[in-house]
LUMKEVEX-368442 format. One record per residue: residue in one letter; x, y, z of N, C-alpha, C in turn. Coordinates in pm, whole numbers, plus 32768, in hexadecimal, padded with zeros to 4 digits. Layout:
  r  n_east  n_north  n_up  ca_east  ca_north  ca_up  c_east  c_north  c_up
  a       X        Y     Z        X         Y      Z       X        Y     Z
...
REM end
This chain:
  r  n_east  n_north  n_up  ca_east  ca_north  ca_up  c_east  c_north  c_up
  m    7FD9     7A58  729E     7F8B      7A88   7320    7FFF     7AFB  7354
  s    7FE4     7B54  7353     803A      7BCF   7396    8027     7BB3  7433
  t    80A1     7BDD  7495     80A2      7BF8   750F    8082     7C6E  754A
  l    8033     7C77  75A8     8039      7D07   75DC    8085     7D11  7633
  k    80DC     7D95  7641     813D      7DB7   7684    8114     7DFC  76D2
  h    811D     7E1C  7758     80FF      7E81   77B6    8168     7F01  77C4
  v    8116     7F57  77AE     815F      7FD3   777A    8125     8029  7818
  p    817F     8069  7867     815E      80B2   78DD    8141     8134  78BF
  n    80E9     81AC  78DD     80DF      8225   78DE    813B     824B  7907
  v    8183     8259  793A     821F      8281   795F    8276     822F  797F
  p    82E2     8244  790E     8366      81C4   790C    83BC     81E6  799F
  q    83E8     8180  7998     8469      8164   7A11    84E4     819B  79E3
  i    8526     81C9  7A2A     85B0      81EF   7A18    861E     8172  7A36
  t    867F     8170  79F2     86E2      80E0   7A0D    8707     811C  7A90
  d    8756     80C9  7AE4     879B      80E1   7B41    8840     812E  7B2E
  d    885F     8106  7AB5     88DE      8141   7AAB    88BD     8201  7A62
  s    883D     81FA  7A54     87FD      82A1   7A57    882B     82EA  7AD0
  a    87FB     829B  7B35     87C2      82E1   7B9F    8838     8331  7C0F
  d    883A     8397  7C11     8884      83D1   7C70    88B8     838B  7CEF
  p    8934     83B0  7D28     8945      8363   7D9A    88F5     8347  7E27
  g    88AF     83C3  7E3F     8857      83B0   7E9F    87E6     8358  7E82
  l    87BD     836B  7E07     8732      8322   7DBA    877C     8292  7DDA
  h    87F4     8276  7D98     8819      81D2   7D82    8805     81A8  7E1B
  d    882C     81E8  7E67     8838      81C0   7EFE    87B4     8189  7F29
  v    873E     81D5  7EE9     86BF      81B2   7F03    867E     8142  7EDA
  i    86BA     812A  7E3B     865F      80D3   7E10    8693     804A  7E56
  e    8727     8037  7E75     8795      7FE2   7E9E    874C     7F9C  7F25
  r    8719     8026  7F7B     86CA      7FDD   800D    8637     7F9B  7FCA
  a    85FA     7FE0  7F77     8577      7FA8   7F56    858A     7F27  7F17
  k    860D     7EFD  7EEA     860B      7E4C   7EDE    8608     7DF9  7F65
  v    8619     7E61  7FE6     8619      7DF9   8058    85B8     7E0F  80A2
  t    855C     7E83  80BA     84FD      7EA6   80F6    8497     7E88  80AA
  k    8462     7E95  8025     8417      7E3C   7FBD    8389     7E9F  7FCB
  s    8367     7EE4  8021     82E7      7F1C   8026    82FA     7FB2  8016
  p    831F     7FF6  7FB7     82ED      7FDC   7F48    8389     7FD2  7EFC
  p    8367     7F59  7E7B     83EE      7F10   7E40    841E     7F83  7E05
  p    84A5     7F65  7DC7     84D6      7FBB   7D61    84A1     7FF8  7CE2
  a    8433     7FA5  7CB3     83F5      7FBB   7C49    83C0     8047  7C64
  w    8373     8069  7CF0     8329      80D9   7CF6    8393     8144  7CFA
  y    8402     8150  7D33     8467      81A0   7D31    84A2     81C9  7CA4
  r    84C5     8163  7C5B     84E3      8179   7BE4    847E     81A2  7B7A
  t    83D6     81CB  7B9D     839A      821A   7B6D    8399     8293  7B9D
  m    83B0     828F  7C28     83B4      833C   7C55    8412     837C  7C23
  g    847E     831E  7C05     8525      8357   7BF3    851B     83D0  7B7F
  q    847A     83ED  7B40     845D      8431   7AD1    849F     84AC  7B1B
  n    8466     84B6  7B92     849C      853D   7BD0    84EA     8503  7C62
  p    8578     851C  7C5D     85BE      84D4   7CA9    85A5     8517  7D4B
  e    858D     85A0  7D1F     857D      85D1   7DBC    8502     859B  7E1C
  v    8485     85C0  7DBB     83FF      857E   7E0B    8436     84F0  7E30
  a    846B     849F  7DDC     847F      8410   7DED    84DF     83F1  7E82
  k    8549     841F  7EA4     8589      8458   7F31    8560     8480  7F99
  t    84E8     84EA  7F89     84A1      8502   7FC0    844F     84C1  800B
  f    83F9     8483  7F97     83AF      8432   7FCA    83D4     83C0  8010
  a    844B     837A  8002     8474      831F   8028    84B8     8321  80B9
  a    84D6     83A1  80E1     84FE      83C8   8163    8471     83A4  81A9
  y    83E4     8406  818A     837D      83FD   81D9    8361     8387  81D5
  w    8346     833C  815D     831C      82C1   8176    834F     8258  81EC
  d    83D3     826A  81DC     8416      8206   821B    841B     8232  82AE
  m    83F9     82AA  82F3     83EB      82CA   8371    834E     82B4  83BC
  l    82EC     82C2  8342     8261      8291   8367    8258     81F6  836E
  h    82AE     81EB  831E     825E      8134   82FE    82CE     80D3  8353
  r    8357     80F3  8376     83B1      80AE   83A4    83E2     80D3  8457
  g    83A3     8149  846A     83D2      81B5   84D3    836F     81AB  8524
  g    8364     8242  8576     82F9      824C   85C9    82D3     81F5  8652
  t    826B     81F4  8699     826C      81B7   86E9    81D4     8145  86C9
  v    8198     8137  8684     8141      80CD   8649    8195     8062  8615
  p    8165     7FDF  8654     81A8      7F66   8611    818F     7F57  8574
  h    822D     7F57  853C     8224      7F4E   84A3    81B7     7EF8  8462
  e    81B4     7E8D  84B8     8164      7E10   8494    80C3     7E34  847F
  i    8085     7E67  84D7     801D      7EC4   84DB    7FEF     7F18  844E
  k    8086     7F72  8414     8062      7FC0   83B9    8074     7F67  833E
  e    80BF     7F21  835E     80DA      7ED7   82C7    8037     7E8C  82AF
  l    8019     7E63  8312     7F8D      7E1D   82EE    7F25     7E77  82AB
  a    7F1C     7F00  8302     7EA3      7F75   82DC    7EEF     7F7D  825B
  r    7F7B     7F93  8218     7F76      7F93   8189    7F6B     7F45  8120
  i    7F6B     7ED7  8145     7F20      7E67   80F4    7E98     7E5C  80E4
  q    7E47     7E7D  814E     7DCA      7EA2   8149    7D9F     7F05  8110
  i    7DEA     7F71  8126     7D9C      7FE8   80AA    7DD2     7FDD  8038
  a    7E39     7F84  7FFB     7E5A      7F7B   7F87    7DEF     7F1F  7F32
  q    7DBA     7EDC  7F93     7D41      7E72   7F5F    7CCF     7EC3  7F50
  i    7C9E     7F17  7FB5     7C3C      7F67   7FA5    7C52     7FD6  7F30
  v    7CA6     8026  7F07     7CF5      8064   7EAF    7CD0     802E  7E1B
  g    7CF9     7FB5  7E19     7D17      7F71   7DC4    7D81     7F6E  7D4F
  c    7DDF     7F7E  7DD6     7E7B      7F61   7D61    7EB2     7ED7  7D85
  e    7E9E     7EB6  7CFD     7EFC      7E21   7D09    7F78     7E25  7D1C
  f    7FB2     7E79  7CE0     805D      7EA2   7CFD    807E     7EAC  7DBA
  c    8028     7F18  7DD6     806E      7F15   7E74    8033     7E8F  7EC2
  a    7FCD     7E3C  7E90     7F72      7DEF   7EE4    7FD6     7D8A  7ED3
  r    802D     7D67  7E6D     8089      7D05   7E5C    8104     7D04  7EC4
  q    8122     7D60  7EF8     81B5      7D82   7F25    818B     7D38  7FDC
  t    8203     7D3B  802B     81E0      7D0E   80A1    8291     7D35  80D5
  s    8279     7D5D  814E     82F2      7DB2   8197    834E     7D1A  81E4
  p    83D0     7D08  81CF     83F9      7C95   8217    840D     7CA0  8299
  l    83F7     7D3A  82D6     83E9      7D5B   837B    836D     7D38  839B
  a    8318     7D1B  8351     8266      7CF7   8395    8280     7C56  836F
  s    82D8     7C0C  838E     82B8      7B6D   8351    822C     7B1C  83B2
  s    821C     7B58  8430     81B4      7B36   848A    812E     7B35  845C
  i    8127     7B71  8403     80A6      7B97   8395    8060     7B0A  8364
  t    8020     7ACE  836D     7FF7      7A4F   8333    7FA1     7A79  8297
  e    7F9D     79F3  8268     7F82      79DF   81AE    7ED1     7A19  81F1
  e    7E99     79E6  8249     7E22      79FC   8267    7DEE     7A7B  8299
  e    7E5C     7AC5  82D1     7E24      7B59   82D0    7E2F     7B9E  825A
  k    7EA1     7B85  820B     7EA1      7BA6   818A    7E2A     7BB6  8106
  r    7DFF     7B39  8135     7D8F      7B26   80DB    7CFF     7B5F  812B
  s    7D11     7B44  8187     7C79      7BA1   81DC    7C81     7C2A  8218
  c    7CDB     7C7C  81EA     7CEE      7CD2   8238    7C8F     7D4D  8221
  a    7C72     7D39  8170     7C10      7DBC   8151    7B67     7D79  8143
  l    7B74     7CFC  818A     7AEC      7CAA   815D    7A81     7CFA  81B2
  p    7A02     7D43  8199     79C8      7D77   81F4    79A1     7D3B  8287
  n    798D     7CBF  8289     7958      7C7E   8316    79C7     7C08  8369
  w    7A2A     7C3A  8316     7AAB      7BFF   8362    7AF3     7C87  83B4
  e    7B02     7C4E  845B     7B47      7C7B   84E2    7BC3     7C47  84DA
  h    7C2E     7CBD  850C     7C99      7C51   8558    7C9E     7C59  85CA
  p    7CDB     7BDC  860C     7CD1      7BB7   868E    7D12     7C0E  86EF
  d    7D49     7C43  86D7     7D9B      7C8F   872D    7D68     7D32  8738
  p    7D2A     7D65  87B0     7CE3      7DE7   8796    7D37     7E68  8773
  k    7DA4     7E6C  87B3     7E17      7EC8   8797    7E2C     7EEB  86CA
  t    7E21     7E69  86B7     7E18      7E68   8606    7DB7     7E96  85BA
  r    7D48     7E3F  85F3     7CB7      7E54   85D2    7C91     7F04  85B0
  a    7CB7     7F2D  8637     7CAB      7FD9   8634    7CCD     8012  85C6
  a    7D5A     7FFB  85BA     7DB2      8036   854F    7D68     8012  84C6
  l    7D22     7F9B  84B9     7D06      7F70   842F    7C89     7FCB  83F0
  h    7C36     7FA0  8490     7BA1      7FF6   8470    7BDA     808F  844F
  y    7C3C     80CB  8470     7C57      814E   8455    7C6A     8177  83E9
  a    7CD8     811E  83A7     7D0A      8130   8331    7CA3     80FB  82D2
  r    7C32     80B9  82B5     7BCD      8082   8272    7B65     812A  8290
  t    7B54     8131  82FA     7AE6      81B3   82F3    7B26     824A  829D
  l    7BA6     823F  82CD     7BFE      82CA   826C    7BE7     82A1  8201
  t    7C24     821B  8198     7C21      820E   8147    7B9F     81F7  80D8
  l    7B27     81F1  812D     7AA6      81D4   80D4    7A5A     8245  80E8
  d    7A97     82BF  8165     7A1A      831D   8196    7A8C     8378  81BE
  d    7A81     83C9  8211     7AAB      8442   822F    7B2B     8428  82DF
  g    7AEA     83BC  82F8     7B2C      837B   837F    7B15     83DA  83F8
  r    7A8A     8435  840E     7A51      844A   845F    7A08     841A  84CC
  d    79E2     8382  84B0     7991      8323   84F9    79C3     830E  8586
  k    7951     8352  85E6     7957      8373   8679    796A     82E9  869B
  e    7938     826E  8663     7961      81F1   86BA    79E3     81D4  86AD
  v    7A00     81D6  861E     7A90      81B7   85FE    7AF8     820A  865E
  y    7AF9     8297  867D     7B47      82DA   86DD    7B4C     82A8  876A
  a    7AC1     82A5  8787     7ACC      825A   8819    7B17     81D1  880E
  e    7B0C     8180  87C6     7B5A      80EC   87C2    7C06     8108  87BE
  l    7BEE     8142  8759     7C99      819C   873E    7CF1     81D4  87C6
  k    7C98     821B  881E     7CD8      8274   8886    7D03     81FF  88E3
  k    7CAA     81AE  88CA     7CD4      8114   8961    7D5D     80E6  8940
  f    7DA2     8105  88DB     7E24      80A5   88DB    7E97     810D  888D
  y    7E47     818B  885D     7EC0      81E7   8819    7EAC     826C  884F
  s    7F2C     82B3  8851     7F23      835E   886D    7F1F     8395  880E
  n    7F06     840A  882F     7EEB      8489   87D6    7F72     848B  876C
  a    7FF2     8479  87BA     8035      8486   873C    8049     83F7  86D6
  e    800D     838C  8727     8014      8304   86BE    7FA3     8323  866E
  i    7F3C     835B  868B     7EDC      8374   8612    7F03     83CB  85A7
  i    7F4D     841A  85CF     7F82      848A   855D    7FCF     842C  852D
  e    803D     83DD  8565     809F      837D   84E6    8030     8312  848D
  l    7FD3     82E0  84F7     7F64      8295   84A4    7F3D     82EB  841F
  s    7EF6     8330  8449     7EBE      83A2   83E1    7F10     83C2  8371
  a    7F85     840B  8378     7FF0      83E3   830C    8024     8395  82CD
  f    804A     8320  8305     8027      82AA   82C6    7FE3     8260  8268
  f    7F67     826B  82A6     7EE2      8257   823E    7EC5     8297  81DF
  c    7EC6     8323  81CD     7ED6      836D   8181    7F2D     8377  810D
  l    7FB8     8382  814E     8023      834D   80E0    802B     82C5  808B
  t    7FF5     8280  80DD     7FDA      81FA   8095    7F4B     81E5  801B
  a    7EF7     820B  8048     7E8F      8232   7FDD    7E8D     828F  7F87
  g    7EC8     82EE  7F93     7F0A      834B   7F13    7F81     82FA  7EC1
  g    7FCA     82AC  7F13     803E      8266   7ECF    7FF4     81FC  7E94
  n    7FAA     81BF  7E97     7F5D      815F   7E46    7F16     81AC  7DD6
  r    7EC0     8200  7DEF     7E90      8240   7D5B    7EDC     826A  7D18
  m    7FA2     8294  7D14     7FF3      82B8   7CD8    8018     8237  7CA2
  a    8025     81CD  7CE4     805B      815D   7CA8    7FD6     812F  7C3E
  k    7F6E     8131  7C45     7F11      811E   7BDF    7F24     815E  7B7A
  s    7F3F     81F4  7B91     7F1D      8240   7B1F    7F8C     822C  7AC0
  w    7FEA     8209  7AFA     805E      8202   7AB6    8080     817C  7A5A
  s    8038     8119  7A9C     8033      8098   7A4C    80BB     805D  7A42
  i    80F8     804A  7ACF     8196      8031   7ACB    817B     7F9B  7A96
  e    8160     7F53  7ABF     8175      7EBF   7A92    80E7     7E78  7A5D
  a    80E3     7E12  79F3     8053      7DDA   79ED    805B     7D87  7A50
  h    7FE2     7D53  7A63     7F8E      7D05   7ADE    7FA7     7C61  7AC5
  g    7FCD     7C15  7B0F     7FF4      7B9F   7ADE    7F60     7B56  7AF5
  e    7FA0     7AAB  7AC5     7F15      7A61   7AC6    7EC5     7A47  7B2A
  v    7EF2     7A58  7B9E     7E87      7A32   7C21    7E9A     7ABE  7C67
  p    7E05     7B27  7C83     7E1B      7B9C   7CAF    7E33     7B81  7D22
  a    7E7F     7BEF  7D5C     7EA2      7C26   7DF0    7E23     7C39  7E42
  i    7DB1     7C7F  7E06     7D3E      7CA7   7E2F    7CF2     7C23  7E56
  p    7CBD     7C00  7ECC     7C46      7BA4   7ECF    7BCE     7BC4  7EBB
  r    7B7C     7B69  7E45     7AE1      7B9F   7E63    7AAF     7B9E  7EEF
  g    7A4B     7C24  7ECE     7A12      7C41   7F33    7A16     7C9A  7FAF
  a    7AAD     7CF6  7F6D     7AF5      7D30   7FB9    7AB4     7DBB  7FB6
  m    7AB9     7E00  8009     7A6E      7E91   8026    7AA8     7ED6  7FAC
  s    7A74     7F3D  7F79     7AA3      7FA2   7F0F    7A8F     8024  7EFA
  i    7AF4     8085  7ED4     7AAC      810D   7ED9    7A31     8132  7E66
  h    7A39     80AD  7E2D     79F5      80E8   7DBC    795A     80C1  7DEF
  g    7959     8086  7E66     7891      8081   7E8E    7878     7FF2  7E64
  e    78E6     7F99  7E3B     787C      7F1A   7E37    7929     7EB7  7E29
  e    78EB     7E42  7E74     795C      7DC0   7E82    799F     7DBB  7E15
  a    7A3C     7DA6  7E32     7A9D      7D9E   7DC9    7A99     7D15  7D96
  a    7A93     7CF7  7CF6     7A91      7C8B   7CCC    7B1A     7C8D  7C71
  p    7B3B     7C0A  7C9C     7BD6      7BE0   7C45    7BF8     7C30  7BE3
  v    7C53     7C7B  7BCE     7C61      7CA3   7B70    7CCD     7C2A  7AF0
  s    7CAB     7C5C  7A63     7CE1      7C01   7A16    7D58     7C1C  79DD
  s    7D99     7BD4  79C7     7E18      7BFE   7977    7E02     7C36  78FC
  n    7D96     7C1B  789F     7D73      7C4A   7826    7D49     7CCD  7833
  s    7D40     7D1B  78B9     7CED      7D8F   7899    7D60     7E08  7878
  s    7D10     7E79  785A     7D41      7EF7   7826    7DB5     7F1A  7880
  h    7DC2     7EE6  78FE     7E58      7F04   7950    7EB8     7EAC  7954
  a    7E7D     7E6A  7927     7F07      7DF8   791C    7F54     7DF1  789C
  r    7F04     7E54  7853     7F62      7E5E   77B0    7FC0     7EC1  77B7
REM end
């Protein structure tokens, strides 16, 4: 009986083939972990794009004035909504305060975060990912906690996250694990509740 081997749509470069700047990016990703080195090894097929993306991502995800934990939880929520197993499995070590319950529940339609500032950001991330982000009630809630500059920061990060999730899915960087990272019942860009992804699906090959 033959064993199916995962073949990505875009292969990863080796660390040895990376130029010094990209090698530094890959080494840093081993510490920051969201995204992990596999992302930059794949993007490393175009080193200039990879290095520029890394700088922009780092500024938005780990810089700015919005707390990193809020952006990281929203990143996990967006990954689950887009349906990217690779991205949903990642966790930033700088956001250790995020609980397992929050990770499992952040994309469920009836779950609400107890902190109002975090809840407002998650509502905005959800609206921006599922629709076009123009919901007046969401903006009224958002403006209670965030300045216009911070709304720009959130908007840029959420859109970059959603686009990156789609890229990771398209590239099929890694095979899915036995245990899905996306909970049953999560909101989905496909307009239906997400079901656990089987490791025998075409994406896992």
